[in-house]
C-alpha positions as CSV (number, residue, x, y, z in Angstrom):
1,M,100.1,-10.8,136.6
2,S,103.5,-9.6,135.5
3,G,106.1,-10.7,133.1
4,N,109.6,-9.8,131.9
5,A,110.3,-6.6,130.0
6,P,109.8,-7.2,126.2
7,A,113.2,-7.0,124.4
8,A,111.7,-5.0,121.6
9,L,110.8,-2.1,123.9
10,E,113.1,0.9,123.7
11,S,114.1,3.2,126.5
12,E,112.4,6.5,126.6
13,T,112.9,9.7,128.6
14,S,110.3,11.3,130.8
15,A,110.1,14.2,128.3
16,E,108.7,11.9,125.7
17,V,105.9,10.7,128.0
18,R,102.4,12.0,126.9
19,S,98.9,11.4,128.2
20,L,96.5,9.6,126.0
21,Q,94.7,12.7,125.0
22,E,97.9,14.2,123.7
23,D,98.9,11.2,121.6
24,G,98.0,11.9,118.0
25,Q,97.9,8.4,116.6
26,A,96.0,6.9,119.5
27,K,93.8,9.9,120.4
28,G,90.3,8.7,121.3
29,Q,91.0,5.0,121.1
30,F,92.3,4.3,124.6
31,V,91.2,5.6,127.9
32,G,93.0,4.9,131.2
33,Y,94.9,6.1,134.3
34,I,97.6,5.3,136.8
35,D,95.6,5.2,140.0
36,E,98.4,4.3,142.4
37,S,102.2,4.2,142.0
38,N,104.6,3.4,144.8
39,R,107.9,1.6,145.3
40,F,106.3,-1.9,145.4
41,F,103.6,-1.8,142.6
42,V,101.7,0.3,140.1
43,T,98.0,-0.1,139.4
44,G,95.3,1.5,137.4
45,W,93.1,0.7,134.4
46,V,92.9,1.0,130.7
47,A,90.3,0.2,128.0
48,D,90.0,0.2,124.2
49,R,87.1,2.3,123.2
50,S,87.0,0.6,119.8
51,D,86.6,-2.8,121.3
52,W,85.3,-2.9,124.9
53,S,85.5,-6.7,125.0
54,R,89.3,-6.6,124.6
55,S,91.8,-6.7,127.5
56,L,95.0,-4.8,126.8
57,R,98.5,-5.4,127.8
58,V,100.5,-2.5,129.4
59,D,104.2,-1.8,129.6
60,V,105.6,-0.4,132.9
61,L,108.6,2.0,132.6
62,V,110.7,3.5,135.4
63,N,112.6,6.6,134.6
64,G,111.9,5.9,130.9
65,V,113.3,2.3,131.0
66,P,110.9,-0.6,130.5
67,V,110.9,-3.0,133.5
68,G,108.0,-5.3,132.6
69,Y,104.5,-5.7,131.5
70,C,101.2,-7.1,132.6
71,E,97.6,-7.8,131.4
72,A,94.9,-5.3,132.3
73,N,92.2,-7.8,132.8
74,L,91.3,-7.6,136.5
75,P,87.7,-6.7,137.3
76,R,86.4,-3.5,138.8
77,E,82.6,-3.1,139.1
78,G,82.5,0.7,138.5
79,L,84.2,0.4,135.1
80,K,81.2,-1.4,133.7
81,S,79.5,2.0,133.5
82,L,82.1,3.2,130.9
83,D,80.0,1.8,128.0
84,P,77.0,-0.5,127.5
85,N,79.5,-3.1,126.1
86,A,82.1,-2.6,128.8
87,T,83.1,-5.8,130.7
88,G,84.8,-3.9,133.6
89,R,87.9,-6.1,133.3
90,Y,90.3,-3.4,132.6
91,V,92.5,-3.2,135.8
92,Y,96.2,-3.8,135.8
93,R,98.4,-4.3,138.9
94,Y,102.1,-4.8,138.4
95,Y,104.5,-5.7,141.2
96,Y,108.2,-5.0,140.7
97,A,110.5,-8.0,141.0
98,N,112.6,-5.8,143.4
99,P,111.0,-2.8,145.1
100,L,112.1,0.6,143.7
101,S,114.9,2.2,145.8
102,M,113.6,4.5,148.5
103,F,116.8,6.6,148.2
104,E,116.2,7.6,144.6
105,A,113.4,9.5,142.9
106,N,111.5,7.4,140.4
107,H,109.2,8.4,137.6
108,V,106.8,5.5,136.8
109,T,104.9,5.6,133.5
110,V,102.6,3.1,131.9
111,R,101.7,2.7,128.2
112,V,99.6,0.5,126.1
113,S,101.9,-2.2,124.7
114,S,103.0,-1.8,121.1
115,T,101.8,1.8,121.0
116,K,102.9,5.3,122.1
117,A,99.8,5.8,124.2
118,Y,100.7,6.6,127.8
119,L,98.2,6.4,130.6
120,I,97.3,9.6,132.5
121,E,99.4,10.1,135.6
122,T,97.8,11.5,138.8
123,K,100.8,11.6,141.1
124,G,104.0,12.0,139.1
125,V,107.4,11.2,140.5
126,I,107.9,9.0,143.6
127,P,110.3,11.1,145.7
128,A,113.3,9.9,147.4
129,V,113.3,9.8,151.2
130,S,114.9,12.9,152.8
131,L,115.9,14.0,156.2
132,D,113.1,15.5,158.3
133,R,112.8,19.3,158.1
134,S,112.8,21.3,161.3
135,D,109.2,22.3,162.2
136,V,108.2,24.4,165.2
137,A,104.4,23.8,164.7
138,Q,102.7,22.5,167.9
139,R,102.2,18.8,168.1
140,P,99.4,17.1,170.0
141,L,100.3,15.9,173.5
142,G,98.8,12.4,173.1
143,P,95.8,10.4,172.1
144,V,92.2,10.0,173.1
145,L,91.5,6.3,172.5
146,L,88.0,5.4,171.8
147,S,87.7,1.7,172.6
148,T,84.6,0.0,171.1
149,C,83.4,-3.4,170.1
150,G,81.4,-1.9,167.3
151,R,77.8,-0.7,166.9
152,T,78.1,1.4,170.0
153,G,77.9,4.9,168.5
154,S,81.6,5.3,168.0
155,T,81.3,7.1,164.7
156,A,79.0,9.7,166.3
157,V,81.4,10.2,169.2
158,M,84.3,10.6,166.8
159,S,82.3,13.1,164.8
160,E,81.8,15.2,167.9
161,M,85.5,15.1,168.8
162,A,86.3,16.1,165.2
163,R,84.3,19.3,165.8
164,H,86.4,20.2,168.8
165,P,88.9,23.0,168.1
166,H,91.8,21.2,169.9
167,I,91.3,17.6,168.9
168,I,92.6,16.1,165.7
169,V,90.6,13.4,163.9
170,A,92.1,12.2,160.6
171,G,89.9,11.2,157.6
172,K,86.2,11.2,157.2
173,R,83.4,9.1,158.6
174,P,83.6,6.4,159.8
175,F,87.1,7.5,161.0
176,E,89.0,4.2,160.6
177,I,92.5,5.6,160.6
178,E,94.2,3.7,163.5
179,L,98.0,4.5,163.5
180,G,98.2,3.7,167.2
181,C,96.9,0.1,166.6
182,Y,99.3,-0.4,163.6
183,Y,102.4,0.7,165.5
184,A,101.3,-1.2,168.6
185,Y,101.4,-4.4,166.6
186,A,104.6,-3.4,164.9
187,L,106.1,-2.9,168.3
188,R,104.9,-6.4,169.3
189,T,106.5,-7.9,166.2
190,L,109.8,-6.1,166.2
191,C,110.4,-6.9,169.9
192,A,109.8,-10.6,169.5
193,A,112.5,-13.2,169.8
194,T,113.5,-15.3,166.8
195,D,111.0,-17.9,165.4
196,T,112.5,-19.5,162.3
197,E,109.5,-22.0,162.1
198,R,106.7,-19.5,161.8
199,S,108.5,-16.2,160.9
200,L,111.6,-14.8,159.2
201,R,114.8,-16.7,158.8
202,A,118.1,-15.0,158.5
203,D,118.9,-16.6,155.1
204,R,115.4,-15.6,153.7
205,I,115.4,-11.9,154.4
206,T,115.8,-10.9,150.7
207,A,113.6,-13.7,149.4
208,T,110.7,-12.8,147.1
209,E,108.0,-14.0,149.5
210,N,109.3,-11.5,152.1
211,R,108.9,-8.4,150.0
212,F,105.7,-7.4,151.8
213,H,106.4,-8.5,155.4
214,I,109.4,-8.5,157.7
215,G,108.4,-10.8,160.6
216,F,110.4,-11.4,163.8
217,N,114.0,-10.4,163.9
218,P,116.0,-13.5,163.0
219,Y,119.1,-12.2,164.9
220,F,117.3,-12.0,168.3
221,D,118.0,-15.7,168.7
222,H,118.5,-16.9,172.3
223,A,120.1,-20.1,171.0
224,L,122.8,-18.0,169.4
225,A,123.3,-15.6,172.4
226,P,126.2,-17.6,173.8
227,T,128.1,-17.1,170.6
228,V,127.6,-13.3,170.6
229,F,127.8,-12.4,174.3
230,K,130.0,-13.6,177.1
231,N,126.9,-13.2,179.3
232,P,124.0,-14.7,177.3
233,L,121.5,-12.7,179.5
234,K,122.6,-9.6,177.8
235,L,120.5,-10.4,174.8
236,S,117.4,-10.6,177.0
237,E,118.2,-7.3,178.6
238,F,118.7,-5.7,175.2
239,L,115.5,-7.3,173.7
240,Y,113.1,-6.6,176.5
241,E,114.4,-3.2,177.7
242,R,116.3,-1.2,175.2
243,V,114.7,-2.3,172.0
244,P,111.1,-1.6,173.1
245,S,112.1,1.8,174.5
246,H,113.9,2.9,171.3
247,L,111.1,1.7,169.0
248,A,108.4,3.3,171.2
249,K,110.1,6.6,171.0
250,A,110.4,6.4,167.2
251,F,106.8,5.2,166.7
252,R,105.5,7.9,169.1
253,N,107.3,10.6,167.1
254,I,106.0,9.3,163.8
255,I,102.4,9.3,165.0
256,L,102.7,12.7,166.6
257,D,104.3,14.1,163.4
258,F,101.5,12.7,161.3
259,Y,98.8,14.4,163.4
260,Q,100.9,17.6,163.5
261,E,100.7,17.6,159.7
262,V,96.9,16.8,159.8
263,A,96.4,19.7,162.2
264,A,98.4,22.1,160.1
265,D,96.4,21.0,157.0
266,K,93.1,21.5,158.9
267,G,94.2,24.9,160.2
268,I,94.2,23.8,163.8
269,S,96.8,26.0,165.5
270,Y,96.8,24.5,169.0
271,P,96.2,20.7,168.8
272,I,96.0,19.1,172.3
273,Y,94.8,15.6,171.5
274,F,94.3,13.3,168.5
275,A,91.6,10.7,168.6
276,E,91.4,7.2,167.2
277,K,89.2,4.2,167.5
278,S,90.4,0.9,168.7
279,L,88.9,-2.6,169.2
280,P,89.1,-3.7,172.9
281,E,92.0,-6.0,172.2
282,R,94.8,-6.5,174.6
283,D,97.8,-6.0,172.4
284,S,96.6,-2.9,170.7
285,R,95.3,-1.2,173.9
286,L,98.4,-2.0,176.0
287,G,100.7,-1.2,173.1
288,I,99.1,2.3,172.7
289,R,99.4,2.8,176.5
290,Y,103.1,1.9,176.2
291,L,103.6,4.3,173.4
292,F,101.6,7.1,175.1
293,P,101.5,6.8,178.9
294,N,99.3,10.0,178.9
295,V,96.5,8.4,176.8
296,R,92.9,9.2,177.7
297,E,90.6,6.3,177.0
298,V,86.8,6.3,176.4
299,V,85.2,2.9,176.4
300,L,81.9,2.4,174.7
301,V,79.8,-0.7,175.4
302,R,76.5,-1.9,173.8
303,D,75.5,-4.0,176.8
304,F,77.4,-5.9,179.5
């Protein structure tokens, strides 16, 4: 739940932000953290040690300026262990009316309303996007796709591949990071023709309900093609040839760069493959094959 910024709140600089432990007046009364902070929302939890039955309100500040508030009353099972009287309903989740700019650095802080008690930060400033730095580290050549319908021993197979000195596996058991599947479906969506009935309309791109999904491109409209091109078939050629090719190249580089970073972090000097699981679904498997023509696929079956 979110609301408008209280008028009584005053702007504060980042230098004035303090953790709860460092706040003299509120020391010991409140306990809480910012668990996740990104350009779309901030979430965490906070509780009042003097009254565990109470749900607090928190103020959200961006670069020291109050932008809104919300109630910290959402449940989380693990928080019941804080105290015998704890209800566990101490979670807040605040969505910005407009996502924070990706081209500016933003410092998000959260405090207990009507106090100077700031919640403990774990990540700090959300950085602005920047141009890619040059990197000569070796990238993997392509994926090993482990196609499975589940309960076929896929986690055990992934564990064995993770032990290989030249194969990159991201994350820990049960190894559910599937970038290939994500970008395969992104490719399917972004190459689709306009559908104003079930997907995005050109006049609703900036609407609130579209903050978290983009949908089909409303400008790839075959009905409008004659008003754009002298030869209306040009849109089809563009949509089914050039667009998929450009997107595939971009998505392929993103995936390879990700696993290059994972390899460097793991100390793998010469990565040859990266490995991911996949359900045996048409669009994900064919999409990954389109992105990586050199894919190696292992199919696990329980019984035929």
